[in-house]
C-alpha positions in Angstrom: -59.4 3.0 47.6 -55.8 1.9 46.8 -52.4 3.5 47.3 -51.6 6.4 44.8 -48.2 8.0 43.9 -47.7 11.5 42.8 -44.5 12.4 41.0 -43.1 15.7 39.4 -44.5 16.0 36.0 -42.2 16.7 33.1 -45.4 19.3 32.0 -45.2 21.1 35.0 -41.5 21.7 33.9 -42.6 22.7 30.5 -44.3 26.1 31.5 -43.5 28.7 29.3 -41.0 30.5 31.4 -39.2 27.3 32.2 -39.3 25.9 28.9 -37.9 29.4 27.6 -35.1 29.3 30.3 -34.1 25.8 29.2 -33.9 26.5 25.5 -32.0 29.7 26.3 -29.3 27.5 28.3 -29.4 25.0 25.3 -28.6 27.6 22.9 -26.0 29.4 24.7 -24.2 26.0 25.3 -24.2 24.9 22.0 -23.1 28.5 21.0 -20.3 28.3 23.5 -19.2 24.7 22.1 -19.1 25.8 18.5 -17.2 28.9 19.2 -14.7 27.4 21.6 -14.6 23.9 20.3 -14.5 23.0 24.1 -17.1 20.2 24.2 -15.9 18.4 27.2 -16.4 21.5 29.6 -19.8 21.9 27.9 -20.6 18.2 28.7 -19.3 18.7 32.3 -21.3 21.8 32.7 -24.5 20.0 31.8 -24.1 17.2 34.3 -25.2 19.2 37.8 -28.4 20.3 36.3 -28.9 17.1 34.4 -28.5 15.5 37.8 -30.7 17.8 39.6 -33.6 17.2 37.3 -33.2 13.4 37.2 -33.3 13.7 41.4 -36.3 16.1 41.1 -38.4 13.6 38.8 -37.2 10.3 40.3 -36.9 11.0 44.1 -39.6 13.9 44.9 -43.3 13.4 45.0 -46.3 12.0 47.4 -47.5 8.5 48.2 -51.1 8.0 49.7 -52.7 5.2 51.0 -55.3 4.2 53.4 -52.9 4.6 56.5 -51.5 7.9 55.7 -49.4 9.7 53.4 -45.3 10.4 52.8 -44.4 13.4 50.8 -41.0 14.1 49.9 -39.1 17.3 48.6 -35.3 16.5 47.9 -33.8 16.4 51.7 -37.0 16.7 53.8 -39.7 14.0 53.9 -42.7 14.1 56.1 -44.9 11.0 56.9 -48.2 11.2 59.0 -50.9 8.6 59.6 -54.4 10.1 58.9 -55.7 10.1 62.5 -52.6 12.8 62.7 -54.0 15.1 60.2 -56.2 17.7 61.2 -57.6 18.9 57.9 -56.9 18.3 54.2 -57.7 21.4 51.9 -57.1 23.6 49.0 -56.0 27.4 49.5 -56.1 30.3 47.4 -52.9 30.6 45.4 -52.0 27.0 46.1 -51.5 24.5 43.2 -51.5 21.6 45.5 -53.5 20.0 48.3 -52.2 21.2 51.6 -52.8 19.5 55.0 -52.5 20.4 58.7 -50.9 18.3 61.4 -51.4 18.3 65.2 -49.1 21.2 65.7 -51.1 23.5 63.2 -48.4 23.2 60.8 -49.3 23.4 57.2 -47.6 20.7 55.1 -47.9 21.0 51.2 -48.6 17.5 49.5 -46.1 18.0 47.0 -47.5 17.2 43.4 -51.0 16.2 44.4 -52.8 18.5 42.1 -55.6 20.9 44.0 -58.0 19.1 41.6 -57.6 15.7 43.8 -58.6 17.3 47.3 -61.5 15.2 47.3 -59.6 11.9 46.6 -57.2 12.9 49.4 -60.3 13.7 51.7 -62.0 10.5 51.0 -58.6 8.6 52.2 -58.3 10.9 55.2 -62.0 10.1 56.2 -61.8 6.5 55.7 -58.4 6.0 57.5 -58.7 8.4 60.8 -61.4 6.3 62.2 -65.0 6.9 63.6 -63.9 8.0 66.9 -61.4 10.8 65.4 -61.9 14.5 66.7 -60.1 17.3 65.6 -57.5 18.6 68.2 -56.9 22.3 67.4 -58.7 25.1 65.7 -57.3 25.8 62.5 -57.4 29.5 60.8 -59.5 30.2 58.0 -57.7 30.0 54.5 -56.3 33.5 53.8 -56.1 34.7 49.9 -52.5 34.8 48.8 -51.2 38.6 48.4 -51.5 39.6 44.8 -48.7 41.8 45.2 -46.3 39.2 46.4 -46.7 36.7 43.3 -44.9 36.4 39.9 -41.8 37.9 41.1 -39.8 34.6 40.7 -41.5 34.2 37.1 -40.7 37.8 36.2 -37.0 37.7 37.3 -36.7 34.4 35.4 -38.0 36.3 32.2 -35.9 39.4 32.9 -32.8 37.4 33.2 -33.6 35.0 30.3 -34.1 38.1 28.0 -30.9 39.7 29.2 -29.1 36.3 28.6 -30.6 36.5 25.1 -29.6 40.0 24.5 -26.0 39.5 25.3 -26.0 36.7 22.9 -27.3 39.3 20.2 -24.9 41.7 21.2 -22.2 39.0 20.9 -23.5 38.0 17.4 -23.6 41.4 16.1 -20.2 42.6 17.5 -18.9 39.6 15.5 -20.3 40.3 12.5 -20.3 44.1 12.6 -18.2 45.5 15.0 -19.2 47.6 18.5 -17.2 50.2 19.7 -14.2 50.0 17.7 -13.6 53.4 17.3 -12.9 55.8 20.6 -16.2 57.6 20.2 -18.8 55.2 20.5 -21.7 55.4 17.7 -24.8 56.4 18.6 -26.2 53.1 17.1 -23.7 51.0 19.2 -25.1 52.4 22.4 -28.7 52.1 21.3 -28.1 48.2 20.5 -26.4 47.7 23.9 -29.0 49.6 26.0 -31.8 47.9 24.0 -30.5 44.3 24.2 -29.1 44.6 27.8 -31.3 47.1 29.9 -34.5 47.9 27.9 -35.4 44.5 26.8 -35.0 42.9 30.2 -36.8 45.4 32.3 -39.8 45.4 29.8 -39.7 41.4 30.0 -39.8 41.9 33.6 -42.7 43.9 34.0 -44.8 42.2 31.3 -44.0 38.8 33.0 -45.0 40.2 36.6 -48.2 42.2 35.3 -49.6 38.9 33.4 -49.1 36.9 36.7 -50.8 39.5 38.9 -53.6 39.7 36.8 -53.9 35.9 36.3 -54.0 35.6 40.0 -56.5 38.2 40.7 -58.7 36.7 38.1 -58.3 33.2 40.0 -58.9 35.0 43.4 -62.2 36.9 42.1 -63.5 33.6 40.7 -62.8 31.7 44.1 -64.5 34.6 46.0 -67.5 34.8 43.7 -67.9 31.0 44.1 
């Protein structure tokens, strides 16, 4: 079996919450450029995230062959030969293949999807040698806590909704005017509270609920198998 190279996928970056965040940044950037006419600063502001994404796509990933693997994530790179690997498996809640080294440290194989675990196990079995023996006892996989999942995605959803709400409030203020009198009108307060407080909280709660429900269903399915 020949060498394999796994790279970050643009498709993975196009998950709904990531794509929505990117669209929001793009819309806000274009809107800022049109309103201020300061396109140079807009381009300069786009360089860091553009460079980060390029670094992620081209510099990260995992290479495996008959001798072992090298897995890289930004500034950290881990290389092991197959005899040094104590286990290759998937775990509940993990989207990539994980391995354990001689010290029992859990190491994810970045960008190697869990569905390819048998391919990696075949390479490991062929490369470790006939006299190989496991040097330590590994713990059984522990299902990920449902209560700890989805917080990052929910936070992105809430923040993105808040930024979009800020854009909506700004547009309404330009067109109709908000808080132009000393005593704020009730509709002005309703618009601001709805866009900047209620909508982000609802987006956070809905995203968190859906993420936890999805993982709970995945864990239930894996336990039934």
